[in-house]
N, C-alpha and C positions, 0 to 999 in steps of 0.2 A: 851637524857639520854647517859651518858657515863659510862661504867663499869670500875671501878677502883680496883676491886678486885685482887687476886693473880692467877697466871697462875695455870691451873688444869690439864696439860697434856693431853689435848684433851679428857677429860671425863667429864661427867656432874657434876656440883658442887651443892651444897645446895642452893647457891646465886640464886635468881630467879626474874624474873619480870613476875607479874601474872596479867592477865587482863580479865574481862568479857566483851563479846561482843554479838551482835545480828545481825547475817549476814549469807550469804552463804559462801563467800569467804573472806579470810584474807590476806593482803599484808603488808609487812614491808619495809620501807626504812632504810637500814643499811649500815654502813661503818666500816672501821678498821683504827687504827691508824699506821702511818708510812708504810703503804701498806703491813703489815705483815697479811696473812690470819688468820682468827680466826673462830673457830667451836662455834656454838650455837645450843644446844640440844633444841628440841620443844616437848611439849606434849599438848593435848587438852583433856580437861574433864579427866585429870589425866592418860591418855594413850599415848604411843607413836602413832604418825601417820603411817597409812598403805597405801597400793597401791591405795584404793579407797577414801581415805580422805585427801591425801597429795597433796600439791600445786607441780608445776614442778621443783622447785628449792629444795625441800626435798630430802635428800639421806638417806638410812637405812645403820647403821653400822652392823658388824658381830653379834652384840648382839641383833639386832632388834630395835635399839634406833634411833629415827628420828632426823635429824640435818640439819643445812645449814652451808656449807662452805662459809663464806663470804670473799670474795676476793677484791671487789671494792665497791665504793659508787653506790648504785642503788636500785631500788625496787625488792624485792624478793617476789615470790609467795609462800605463806606459807601453807594455808589450802584450800581445795576444798571440801566443804561438798556437799552432795547430795540434800539438801534442806536448805531453809531459817530457822534458828533457834538460840537459845541461847546457847553459849558454854563459857568456860573458857580456855584460852590459857596460857602456862608457858613457858618462855624462860630461859635457863640455859646457862649463857656464860662460856668460858673456858679460856679466855685470856682477860688481861686488854686492854683497849682501843677499845673494841667493842662498837659502837655507834648505837643506835636506834633513828633515827630522827622522824618517823611518822608511823601511821598505816593507811591503806586504807581498805574500806570494799566494797564487792561486793553483790548484790542482784540477784533476779531471772531475772531481765532485761538486765543484762550484762553479758551473758555467752558465746556468739558466737563471740570470737575474739582471734587472737594468742596471747599466753602468753610468746613466746619468741622473 
């Protein structure tokens, strides 16, 4: 999927990709067009991610909103839930050209490996 909307000045837009999933961990392969970094805000179950539930690629802005700064094509570690369960994740892009290529899900069997 490629986001074709308008630039939102690095603030979350009302445009969203919403997906329900059942897993412990969530990863997303993302890319940007023409090498321009793009911020994508992330919520799970309607809330911003916090220190205990965020993947290593999640950052928190001064307003407490969780996001990923997509700078290159790679797999980003989005969510690290404490246990296996059903959730809804929402991605809010801020710049045209953000590409989401795929999602990968982790379960309780695959937790002891480096994420960077």
